[in-house]
MDTraj code that builds the backbone (N, CA, C; nanometers):
import mdtraj as md
import numpy as np

residues = "MET SER LYS GLN THR SER LEU ILE LEU PHE LYS PRO ASP ALA VAL GLU ASN LYS ASN VAL GLY SER VAL LEU ALA ARG PHE GLU ALA GLU GLY PHE ASP ILE ARG GLY ILE LYS MET MET GLN LEU ASP ASP ALA ILE LEU THR GLU HIS TYR ALA HIS VAL ALA ASP LYS PRO PHE PHE PRO SER ILE ALA ALA PHE MET SER GLN SER PRO VAL ILE ALA LEU ALA LEU SER GLY ASP ASN VAL ILE ASP ARG VAL ARG ASP LEU LEU GLY PRO THR ASN SER LYS GLU ALA ALA ALA GLY THR ILE ARG GLY ASP PHE GLY THR ASP MET MET ILE ASN VAL CYS HIS ALA SER ASP GLY GLU ASP THR ALA ALA ALA GLU LEU LYS ARG PHE PHE LYS ASP GLY GLU LEU PHE".split()
xyz = np.array([
    [6.8609, -6.2515, -4.1824],
    [6.8702, -6.2495, -4.0172],
    [6.8709, -6.0763, -4.0008],
    [6.8093, -6.0351, -3.9232],
    [6.7971, -5.8901, -3.8812],
    [6.9145, -5.8260, -3.7717],
    [6.9640, -5.7381, -3.7949],
    [7.0342, -5.6917, -3.6449],
    [6.9451, -5.6377, -3.5354],
    [6.9609, -5.6863, -3.4502],
    [6.8785, -5.6156, -3.3233],
    [6.9592, -5.5970, -3.2003],
    [6.9486, -5.5079, -3.0930],
    [6.9676, -5.4912, -3.0227],
    [6.8997, -5.5042, -2.8680],
    [6.9211, -5.5774, -2.7903],
    [6.8249, -5.6096, -2.6463],
    [6.8856, -5.5665, -2.5409],
    [6.7771, -5.5703, -2.4741],
    [6.8510, -5.5357, -2.3214],
    [6.8333, -5.6572, -2.2310],
    [6.9409, -5.6857, -2.1867],
    [6.9569, -5.7796, -2.0360],
    [6.9923, -5.7348, -1.9424],
    [6.9365, -5.7608, -1.8198],
    [6.9478, -5.6951, -1.6660],
    [6.9471, -5.8513, -1.5986],
    [7.1388, -5.8198, -1.5398],
    [7.1506, -5.9537, -1.4741],
    [7.0727, -5.9250, -1.3315],
    [6.9908, -5.9957, -1.2947],
    [6.9141, -5.9687, -1.1756],
    [7.0045, -6.0060, -1.0547],
    [6.9766, -5.9600, -0.9082],
    [7.0542, -5.9702, -0.7863],
    [7.1003, -6.1225, -0.7778],
    [6.9998, -6.2115, -0.8126],
    [7.1007, -6.3160, -0.7613],
    [7.1995, -6.3702, -0.8471],
    [7.2005, -6.2985, -1.0014],
    [7.3085, -6.3270, -1.0635],
    [7.4630, -6.2629, -1.0174],
    [7.4338, -6.1637, -0.9613],
    [7.5125, -6.0839, -0.9183],
    [7.6037, -6.1039, -0.7982],
    [7.4491, -6.1336, -0.7090],
    [7.5226, -6.2192, -0.5660],
    [7.6068, -6.3561, -0.5528],
    [7.5504, -6.4427, -0.6665],
    [7.6348, -6.5596, -0.7056],
    [7.7474, -6.5611, -0.7524],
    [7.7788, -6.4331, -0.8321],
    [7.9072, -6.4350, -0.8833],
    [7.8974, -6.4979, -1.0615],
    [7.7883, -6.5176, -1.1004],
    [7.7632, -6.5690, -1.2256],
    [7.7725, -6.4721, -1.3454],
    [7.7789, -6.3337, -1.3281],
    [7.7618, -6.2419, -1.4165],
    [7.8815, -6.3090, -1.5186],
    [8.0048, -6.3114, -1.4947],
    [8.0836, -6.3309, -1.5979],
    [8.1023, -6.4632, -1.6736],
    [8.0268, -6.5689, -1.6202],
    [7.9886, -6.7149, -1.6618],
    [7.9011, -6.6753, -1.7754],
    [7.8005, -6.5933, -1.7180],
    [7.6735, -6.5842, -1.8380],
    [7.7229, -6.5057, -1.9809],
    [7.7998, -6.3628, -1.9175],
    [7.8130, -6.3369, -2.0205],
    [7.9064, -6.3405, -2.1349],
    [8.0162, -6.4723, -2.1062],
    [8.1106, -6.5260, -2.1676],
    [7.9960, -6.6002, -2.2565],
    [7.8857, -6.6656, -2.2229],
    [7.7921, -6.7439, -2.3187],
    [7.7485, -6.6491, -2.3907],
    [7.7072, -6.5228, -2.3772],
    [7.6395, -6.4238, -2.4607],
    [7.7734, -6.3747, -2.5659],
    [7.8825, -6.3714, -2.5194],
    [7.9918, -6.3539, -2.6457],
    [8.0272, -6.4526, -2.6879],
    [8.0496, -6.5771, -2.6562],
    [8.0412, -6.7093, -2.7340],
    [7.9674, -6.6705, -2.8504],
    [7.8506, -6.6415, -2.8384],
    [7.7657, -6.6572, -2.9676],
    [7.7773, -6.5800, -3.0557],
    [7.9066, -6.4956, -3.0141],
    [7.9089, -6.3713, -3.1350],
    [7.8359, -6.2278, -3.1029],
    [7.7705, -6.2186, -2.9942],
    [7.7158, -6.1110, -2.9892],
    [7.7931, -5.9841, -2.8924],
    [7.7731, -5.8905, -2.9545],
    [7.8412, -5.7440, -2.9313],
    [7.7829, -5.7017, -2.8017],
    [7.8749, -5.5970, -2.7234],
    [7.8179, -5.5347, -2.6155],
    [7.8201, -5.3875, -2.6479],
    [7.7164, -5.3577, -2.6366],
    [7.6685, -5.1897, -2.6895],
    [7.6767, -5.0961, -2.5753],
    [7.6654, -5.1860, -2.4564],
    [7.6440, -5.0837, -2.3457],
    [7.6564, -5.1731, -2.2181],
    [7.6902, -5.1391, -2.0798],
    [7.7049, -5.2471, -1.9946],
    [7.7084, -5.1143, -1.8552],
    [7.6294, -5.1457, -1.7257],
    [7.6505, -5.0829, -1.6331],
    [7.5893, -5.1416, -1.5338],
    [7.6255, -5.1180, -1.4087],
    [7.5895, -5.1422, -1.2850],
    [7.5152, -5.0237, -1.2289],
    [7.3909, -5.0870, -1.1704],
    [7.2871, -4.9615, -1.0922],
    [7.1975, -5.0294, -1.0042],
    [7.1721, -4.9719, -0.9107],
    [7.0546, -4.9678, -0.7916],
    [6.9151, -4.9508, -0.8760],
    [6.8226, -5.0266, -0.8762],
    [6.6713, -4.9934, -0.9300],
    [6.6041, -4.9395, -0.8036],
    [6.5434, -4.8595, -0.8218],
    [6.4578, -4.7708, -0.7324],
    [6.2998, -4.8118, -0.7312],
    [6.1818, -4.7419, -0.6781],
    [6.0903, -4.7699, -0.6998],
    [6.0238, -4.7435, -0.8323],
    [6.0859, -4.5888, -0.8754],
    [6.0173, -4.5409, -0.9692],
    [6.0116, -4.6532, -1.1098],
    [6.1713, -4.6708, -1.1297],
    [6.1962, -4.7555, -1.2497],
    [6.1600, -4.8916, -1.2359],
    [6.1424, -4.9815, -1.1327],
    [6.0578, -5.0825, -1.0980],
    [5.9427, -5.0731, -1.1166],
    [5.8731, -4.9986, -1.0918],
    [5.7080, -4.9598, -1.1617],
    [5.7148, -4.9405, -1.2722],
    [5.8189, -4.8533, -1.3672],
    [5.7734, -4.8374, -1.4956],
    [5.8158, -4.9625, -1.5418],
    [5.9243, -5.0059, -1.5288],
    [5.9638, -5.1488, -1.5850],
    [5.8801, -5.2910, -1.5720],
    [5.7983, -5.2931, -1.4706],
    [5.7045, -5.4034, -1.4103],
    [5.5660, -5.3277, -1.4163],
    [5.5540, -5.2286, -1.5279],
    [5.4136, -5.1690, -1.5528],
    [5.2914, -5.2970, -1.5499],
    [5.3528, -5.3604, -1.6559],
    [5.2191, -5.4547, -1.6762],
    [5.1815, -5.5650, -1.5726],
    [5.2606, -5.5472, -1.4270],
    [5.2303, -5.6540, -1.2954],
    [5.1984, -5.5445, -1.2303],
    [5.2253, -5.4163, -1.2240],
    [5.2486, -5.3492, -1.1113],
    [5.1220, -5.3387, -1.0148],
    [4.9978, -5.3681, -1.0614],
    [4.8701, -5.3700, -0.9805],
    [4.8507, -5.5064, -0.9151],
    [4.9540, -5.6179, -0.9192],
    [4.9157, -5.7350, -0.9268],
    [5.0095, -5.7679, -0.7699],
    [4.9044, -5.8430, -0.6735],
    [4.9605, -5.8621, -0.5471],
    [5.1222, -5.8977, -0.5318],
    [5.1601, -5.9608, -0.6217],
    [5.3219, -6.0321, -0.6165],
    [5.3901, -5.9103, -0.6317],
    [5.3644, -5.8150, -0.6863],
    [5.4613, -5.7106, -0.7724],
    [5.5534, -5.6690, -0.6259],
    [5.5115, -5.6329, -0.5075],
    [5.5986, -5.6030, -0.3879],
    [5.7046, -5.6646, -0.3744],
    [5.7003, -5.8381, -0.3785],
    [5.7687, -5.9140, -0.3660],
    [5.8734, -5.9129, -0.5088],
    [5.8428, -5.8787, -0.6103],
    [5.9301, -5.8771, -0.7152],
    [6.0160, -5.7257, -0.7291],
    [5.9469, -5.6232, -0.6363],
    [6.0262, -5.5247, -0.6221],
    [6.1351, -5.5381, -0.5352],
    [6.1076, -5.5788, -0.4359],
    [6.1849, -5.6131, -0.2901],
    [6.3256, -5.6929, -0.3196],
    [6.2711, -5.8145, -0.4444],
    [6.4046, -5.8899, -0.4997],
    [6.4759, -5.8134, -0.5909],
    [6.4010, -5.7524, -0.6946],
    [6.5082, -5.6468, -0.7901],
    [6.6040, -5.5432, -0.6963],
    [6.5558, -5.4938, -0.6143],
    [6.6036, -5.3864, -0.5238],
    [6.6829, -5.4347, -0.4220],
    [6.7130, -5.5466, -0.3872],
    [6.7888, -5.6074, -0.3057],
    [6.9449, -5.5463, -0.2963],
    [6.9881, -5.5565, -0.4414],
    [7.0985, -5.5324, -0.4641],
    [7.1332, -5.4577, -0.6209],
    [7.2373, -5.4259, -0.6343],
    [7.2657, -5.3569, -0.7539],
    [7.2265, -5.5118, -0.8912],
    [7.1772, -5.4386, -0.9913],
    [7.1860, -5.5110, -1.0953],
    [7.2630, -5.5053, -1.2288],
    [7.3029, -5.5553, -1.3160],
    [7.3734, -5.4948, -1.4234],
    [7.2710, -5.5068, -1.5607],
    [7.2777, -5.3772, -1.6101],
    [7.2119, -5.3508, -1.7449],
    [7.3280, -5.3596, -1.8578],
    [7.2777, -5.4549, -1.9609],
    [7.3510, -5.4901, -2.0621],
    [7.2610, -5.4832, -2.1704],
    [7.3553, -5.3885, -2.2983],
    [7.3210, -5.3867, -2.4239],
    [7.3355, -5.4760, -2.4901],
    [7.3008, -5.5626, -2.5583],
    [7.3606, -5.6512, -2.6640],
    [7.2967, -5.6515, -2.8267],
    [7.4068, -5.6543, -2.9106],
    [7.3571, -5.6452, -3.0073],
    [7.4028, -5.7774, -3.1064],
    [7.3161, -5.7965, -3.2367],
    [7.3858, -5.8973, -3.2994],
    [7.2777, -5.9649, -3.3793],
    [7.2701, -6.0443, -3.5054],
    [7.1791, -6.1166, -3.5671],
    [7.0875, -6.1814, -3.4725],
    [6.9429, -6.1417, -3.4738],
    [6.8448, -6.1997, -3.4007],
    [6.8555, -6.2228, -3.2482],
    [6.9075, -6.1219, -3.2019],
    [6.9639, -6.1457, -3.0719],
    [6.8450, -6.1520, -2.9661],
    [6.7244, -6.1026, -3.0158],
    [6.6167, -6.1239, -2.9128],
    [6.5825, -6.2594, -2.8730],
    [6.5505, -6.3174, -2.9964],
    [6.5256, -6.4643, -2.9695],
    [6.6180, -6.5631, -2.9182],
    [6.7503, -6.5370, -2.9940],
    [6.8647, -6.6203, -2.9888],
    [6.8831, -6.5939, -2.8235],
    [6.9086, -6.4872, -2.7681],
    [6.9265, -6.4891, -2.6271],
    [6.8054, -6.5503, -2.5324],
    [6.6777, -6.5312, -2.5782],
    [6.5713, -6.5864, -2.4787],
    [6.5952, -6.7793, -2.5201],
    [6.6457, -6.8185, -2.5933],
    [6.6767, -6.9686, -2.6486],
    [6.8168, -6.9893, -2.5431],
    [6.8892, -6.9036, -2.5368],
    [7.0218, -6.9300, -2.4346],
    [6.9619, -6.9453, -2.3095],
    [6.8764, -6.8360, -2.2726],
    [6.8255, -6.8404, -2.1309],
    [6.7444, -6.9603, -2.0747],
    [6.6120, -7.0386, -2.1626],
    [6.5775, -7.1248, -2.1467],
    [6.4144, -7.0284, -2.0848],
    [6.3564, -7.1173, -2.0627],
    [6.1879, -7.0591, -1.9758],
    [6.2172, -7.0081, -1.8885],
    [6.1514, -6.8778, -1.8554],
    [6.1103, -6.8006, -1.7191],
    [6.1333, -6.8583, -1.5960],
    [6.0803, -6.9446, -1.5591],
    [6.0475, -7.0763, -1.4730],
    [6.1930, -7.1668, -1.4689],
    [6.2827, -7.1245, -1.4167],
    [6.4050, -7.2210, -1.4018],
    [6.3524, -7.3534, -1.3687],
    [6.2713, -7.3505, -1.3194],
    [6.2776, -7.5350, -1.2689],
    [6.1984, -7.6139, -1.4040],
    [6.1689, -7.5205, -1.5166],
    [6.1332, -7.6118, -1.6341],
    [6.2720, -7.5671, -1.7419],
    [6.3536, -7.4999, -1.6897],
    [6.4480, -7.4777, -1.7845],
    [6.5566, -7.6121, -1.8044],
    [6.6232, -7.6474, -1.9290],
    [6.6734, -7.7862, -1.9244],
    [6.8185, -7.7496, -1.8986],
    [6.8837, -7.8260, -1.8566],
    [7.0726, -7.8273, -1.8097],
    [7.1127, -7.7689, -1.9681],
    [7.2018, -7.6694, -1.9232],
    [7.2751, -7.6231, -2.0460],
    [7.2224, -7.4895, -2.0781],
    [7.0984, -7.4495, -2.0389],
    [7.0382, -7.2963, -2.0473],
    [7.1116, -7.2816, -1.9202],
    [7.1072, -7.1222, -1.9543],
    [7.1466, -6.9970, -1.8571],
    [7.0495, -7.0684, -1.7182],
    [6.9121, -7.0203, -1.7350],
    [6.8420, -7.0528, -1.6255],
    [6.8475, -7.2143, -1.5361],
    [6.8730, -7.2748, -1.6489],
    [6.8801, -7.4405, -1.5921],
    [6.9893, -7.4845, -1.5116],
    [7.1085, -7.4014, -1.5610],
    [7.2484, -7.4113, -1.4991],
    [7.2240, -7.2997, -1.3748],
    [7.2034, -7.1809, -1.3762],
    [7.2148, -7.0908, -1.2885],
    [7.0787, -7.0391, -1.1909],
    [6.9863, -7.0702, -1.2585],
    [6.8367, -7.0059, -1.2061],
    [6.7732, -7.1045, -1.0830],
    [6.7096, -7.0456, -1.0013],
    [6.6207, -7.1291, -0.8900],
    [6.4864, -7.1332, -0.9270],
    [6.3876, -7.0329, -0.9682],
    [6.2631, -7.0571, -1.0147],
    [6.1916, -6.9550, -1.0844],
    [6.0745, -6.9035, -1.0596],
    [6.0669, -6.8205, -1.1185],
    [6.0675, -6.6772, -1.1484],
    [6.1238, -6.6247, -1.0122],
    [6.1711, -6.5028, -0.9982],
    [6.3305, -6.4719, -0.9938],
    [6.3749, -6.6106, -0.9228],
    [6.5327, -6.6388, -0.9125],
    [6.5700, -6.6630, -1.0452],
    [6.6217, -6.6130, -1.1614],
    [6.5930, -6.6912, -1.2802],
    [6.7227, -6.5897, -1.3631],
    [6.8129, -6.5536, -1.2911],
    [6.9538, -6.5120, -1.3570],
    [6.9357, -6.3635, -1.4430],
    [6.8472, -6.3453, -1.5306],
    [6.8280, -6.2375, -1.5997],
    [6.6829, -6.2151, -1.6760],
    [6.6773, -6.0867, -1.6991],
    [6.5661, -6.0607, -1.7519],
    [6.6061, -6.0410, -1.9161],
    [6.5359, -6.0798, -2.0287],
    [6.5793, -6.0110, -2.1311],
    [6.4566, -5.9697, -2.2131],
    [6.4500, -5.8921, -2.3060],
    [6.3823, -5.8160, -2.3547],
    [6.2967, -5.9164, -2.4716],
    [6.1478, -5.9113, -2.4877],
    [6.0906, -5.9897, -2.5870],
    [6.0429, -5.9679, -2.6674],
    [6.0744, -5.8813, -2.7291],
    [6.0762, -5.8200, -2.8623],
    [6.1019, -5.6857, -2.9179],
    [6.1148, -5.6185, -3.0350],
    [6.1945, -5.5369, -3.0744],
    [6.1462, -5.4240, -3.0210],
    [6.0166, -5.3885, -2.9991],
    [5.9339, -5.2664, -2.9736],
    [5.9503, -5.2480, -2.8086],
    [5.9558, -5.3930, -2.7375],
    [6.0006, -5.4137, -2.5790],
    [6.1479, -5.3622, -2.5668],
    [6.2243, -5.4326, -2.6416],
    [6.3716, -5.3851, -2.6278],
    [6.3849, -5.2440, -2.6245],
    [6.3467, -5.1456, -2.7391],
    [6.3850, -5.0348, -2.7702],
    [6.2966, -4.9096, -2.6410],
    [6.2293, -4.9893, -2.6020],
    [6.1302, -4.9139, -2.4632],
    [6.2434, -4.9344, -2.3679],
    [6.2778, -5.0467, -2.3335],
    [6.3684, -5.0939, -2.2201],
    [6.5022, -5.0455, -2.2154],
    [6.5408, -5.0386, -2.3569],
    [6.6679, -4.9414, -2.3620],
    [6.7131, -4.8301, -2.3333],
    [6.6012, -4.7145, -2.3732],
    [6.5965, -4.6272, -2.3263],
    [6.5565, -4.6181, -2.1575],
    [6.4723, -4.6938, -2.1277],
    [6.4932, -4.6875, -1.9697],
    [6.6057, -4.6853, -1.8863],
    [6.6934, -4.7847, -1.9577],
    [6.7888, -4.8181, -1.8719],
    [6.9412, -4.7580, -1.9033],
    [6.9546, -4.7000, -2.0342],
    [7.0551, -4.6474, -2.0737],
    [7.0447, -4.4819, -2.1472],
    [7.1017, -4.4135, -2.1022],
    [7.0653, -4.2498, -2.1164],
    [7.1373, -4.2094, -2.2848],
    [7.1231, -4.1203, -2.3167],
    [7.1837, -4.1063, -2.4695],
    [7.3180, -4.0794, -2.4239],
    [7.4332, -4.1678, -2.5258],
    [7.5431, -4.1302, -2.5305],
    [7.6183, -4.2555, -2.4254],
    [7.5148, -4.3410, -2.3933],
    [7.5654, -4.5220, -2.3008],
    [7.5554, -4.6037, -2.3954],
    [7.5097, -4.6039, -2.4904],
    [7.5284, -4.6987, -2.6320],
    [7.6219, -4.6730, -2.7283],
    [7.7197, -4.7651, -2.7689],
    [7.8353, -4.7611, -2.8308],
    [7.7873, -4.8445, -2.9692],
])
top = md.Topology()
chain = top.add_chain()
for i, resn in enumerate(residues, 1):
    res = top.add_residue(resn, chain, resSeq=i)
    for name in ("N", "CA", "C"):
        top.add_atom(name, md.element.get_by_symbol(name[0]), res)
traj = md.Trajectory(xyz[None], top)
């Protein structure tokens, strides 16, 4: 097993629906360690950078509008194989396809309103953690 750190973003739906505590409890029950956590309002610059892979797509404005409609919570989680394990806990990106018992199956609605973003690999996690956490904010 390899010790990793991953970025999780609690999306506006998780914050607005008061699901952050329930989801965070699931992560902690898996034995993951919190290395950093903060609430922040996402602006156009960070959204364009974070979603650079789709920033030129016609649906990007709706993603940006959704992700900036309320603050999000950025979470750095650490643990053995945390990246794959968190993604398994979340279930498929499309909440409509997520099984009951997964986070998205229990709390999500669809492809965008799906509770959390989670890093999909070690390189992505490293870049995302630098994007959302400044030096000295991870412990």
